[in-house]
C-alpha positions in Angstrom: -8.9 -14.2 21.0 -11.7 -11.3 21.2 -14.5 -11.5 18.5 -14.0 -8.9 15.9 -17.2 -7.1 15.1 -16.7 -4.5 12.8 -20.5 -3.8 11.9 -20.7 -2.5 15.5 -20.3 1.0 14.2 -23.4 0.8 12.3 -24.3 0.6 8.6 -24.2 4.2 8.0 -20.9 4.7 9.5 -19.5 1.5 7.8 -20.4 2.9 4.6 -19.1 6.4 5.3 -15.9 4.7 6.2 -15.4 2.5 3.4 -16.5 5.4 1.1 -13.9 7.7 2.7 -11.2 5.2 2.5 -11.8 4.2 -1.2 -12.0 7.7 -2.5 -9.0 8.7 -0.8 -6.9 5.9 -2.0 -8.3 6.1 -5.4 -6.5 9.3 -6.2 -3.7 8.5 -8.7 -1.1 10.8 -7.4 1.8 9.2 -9.6 -0.5 9.9 -12.7 -1.5 13.5 -11.6 2.0 14.4 -10.6 3.9 13.2 -13.8 1.2 14.9 -16.1 1.7 18.1 -14.2 5.5 17.9 -14.8 4.6 17.5 -18.2 5.9 13.8 -18.6 2.9 12.5 -20.4 0.9 9.5 -19.1 2.6 7.4 -16.7 0.7 4.2 -17.8 2.5 4.4 -21.2 6.0 4.3 -19.2 7.8 1.4 -18.1 5.4 -1.1 -16.5 2.4 1.1 -16.9 1.9 1.0 -13.1 0.8 4.5 -11.4 3.1 3.8 -8.3 6.4 5.5 -7.2 8.5 2.6 -8.7 7.3 3.4 -12.4 7.4 7.1 -11.7 11.1 6.6 -10.9 11.4 5.1 -14.4 10.8 8.8 -15.9 14.1 9.8 -14.1 12.5 12.1 -11.7 13.5 11.0 -8.2 11.8 13.9 -6.6 8.4 13.1 -8.1 8.8 9.2 -7.4 9.3 10.4 -3.7 6.5 12.5 -3.5 4.4 10.0 -5.2 5.4 7.4 -2.7 4.9 9.9 0.4 1.3 10.9 -1.0 0.3 7.4 -1.8 1.1 6.3 1.8 -0.4 9.4 3.4 -3.7 9.2 1.7 -4.4 5.8 3.4 -3.2 7.3 6.6 -5.4 10.3 6.6 -8.3 7.9 5.9 -7.4 5.6 8.7 -6.7 8.5 11.0 -10.2 10.4 10.3 -12.3 7.3 10.4 -10.4 6.3 13.8 -11.0 9.8 15.3 -14.7 9.8 14.4 -15.8 6.1 14.7 -12.9 4.3 16.6 -10.0 1.8 16.0 -11.6 -0.7 13.9 -13.2 2.0 11.7 -9.6 3.2 11.1 -8.5 -0.2 10.1 -11.6 -0.5 7.6 -10.7 2.9 6.0 -7.1 1.9 5.7 -8.0 -1.2 4.2 -10.6 0.6 1.8 -7.8 3.0 0.7 -5.5 0.2 -0.1 -8.2 -1.3 -2.3 -8.9 2.1 -4.0 -5.1 2.4 -4.8 -5.3 -0.8 -6.5 -8.6 -0.6 -8.2 -9.3 3.3 -8.7 -12.7 3.9 -10.5 -11.3 6.8 -12.4 -8.8 4.8 -14.2 -11.0 1.8 -15.1 -9.9 -0.1 -11.9 -6.5 -0.5 -12.9 -4.2 1.1 -10.3 -1.0 0.3 -8.3 0.4 -2.4 -6.3 -0.3 -1.2 -3.1 2.8 -1.2 -1.1 3.0 2.5 -0.2 -0.7 2.5 0.9 -0.1 -0.5 3.1 2.6 1.5 4.8 0.2 4.3 5.1 -2.3 2.1 6.8 0.2 0.9 9.3 1.2 4.3 10.0 -2.5 5.3 10.7 -3.3 2.4 13.0 -0.1 0.7 14.2 2.7 3.4 13.7 5.4 0.9 15.4 4.9 -1.7 12.6 6.1 1.0 10.1 9.6 0.6 11.9 9.2 -3.0 11.8 8.5 -2.9 7.9 11.4 -0.8 7.3 13.7 -2.7 9.1 12.7 -5.9 7.3 12.6 -4.3 4.1 16.1 -2.9 4.1 17.4 -6.0 5.6 16.2 -7.9 2.6 17.0 -5.2 0.3 20.6 -5.3 1.5 21.0 -9.3 1.3 19.0 -9.6 -2.0 18.9 -6.3 -3.7 15.4 -7.1 -4.8 12.8 -4.3 -4.0 9.9 -6.5 -4.8 11.2 -9.4 -2.6 11.9 -7.0 0.4 8.3 -5.7 -0.1 6.8 -9.2 0.0 8.7 -10.3 3.0 7.8 -7.3 4.9 4.1 -7.5 4.4 4.5 -11.2 5.1 6.0 -10.4 8.6 3.7 -7.6 9.7 0.6 -9.7 10.3 2.6 -12.2 12.4 4.0 -9.4 14.4 0.7 -7.8 15.1 -0.8 -11.3 16.1 2.0 -11.8 18.5 1.4 -8.3 20.0 -2.2 -9.2 20.6 -3.5 -6.7 18.1 -5.7 -9.5 16.4 -8.0 -7.0 14.3 -5.0 -5.2 12.6 -3.4 -8.5 12.1 -6.6 -10.0 10.3 -7.0 -6.8 8.1 -3.1 -6.9 7.2 -3.2 -10.5 6.5 -5.9 -9.5 3.8 -3.9 -7.0 2.4 -0.8 -9.2 2.3 -2.6 -11.8 0.2 -3.9 -9.2 -2.0 -0.4 -7.8 -2.3 1.1 -11.2 -3.3 -1.5 -11.4 -6.0 -0.9 -8.0 -7.3 3.0 -9.0 -7.3 2.4 -12.3 -9.5 4.7 -11.1 -12.3 7.6 -10.1 -9.8 7.1 -13.5 -7.9 7.5 -15.5 -11.4 10.5 -13.2 -12.4 12.1 -14.0 -8.9 11.7 -17.6 -9.3 13.1 -17.4 -12.8 15.9 -15.5 -11.8 15.0 -12.4 -14.3 13.7 -9.9 -11.8 15.6 -6.6 -11.7 17.7 -5.7 -8.9 18.0 -2.5 -7.2 20.2 0.0 -9.0 20.2 -2.6 -12.0 19.9 -0.7 -15.2 18.6 -1.8 -18.7 
């Protein structure tokens, strides 16, 4: 396996890449969109999360879809910009920083979302084919189990393995870190899945 040297782009560039990714990733689109729509503070609704799933709990499907898209594209933008200026590894780092920014936005006291959308957005920026793999796995598990959280957890587990098999070692390492963090952020969901109390797709109440 080739040696991974992310510092090869230089410290000034590294700081710029991480800052760009984090700042873009920390934009709380779910919170902004729901406030603009007059729906109040998203953090006081449902799970209190700023992601698309909680936006959906407001009953506004269009806002939820817009949140999902924008949360993904902010990571894509970070990865594409950094990759164009500093190279592939810089794109990976910027996407990862955007992922962290979404989870821990400085503007909201470091209390953000769970990161699935920004995970997908990072893939779109650095390994577009993996978005298709993610979608196939997610849809398959969702069809079989009816659990959205389980679908996301399995998909994020498959991606690093697929990248490693394809020889994209750097991307595999970065997405492995993202997967571990995703599992940590989904700890309550995992506990409910084990207990059999996790809500299924389409389940009300």
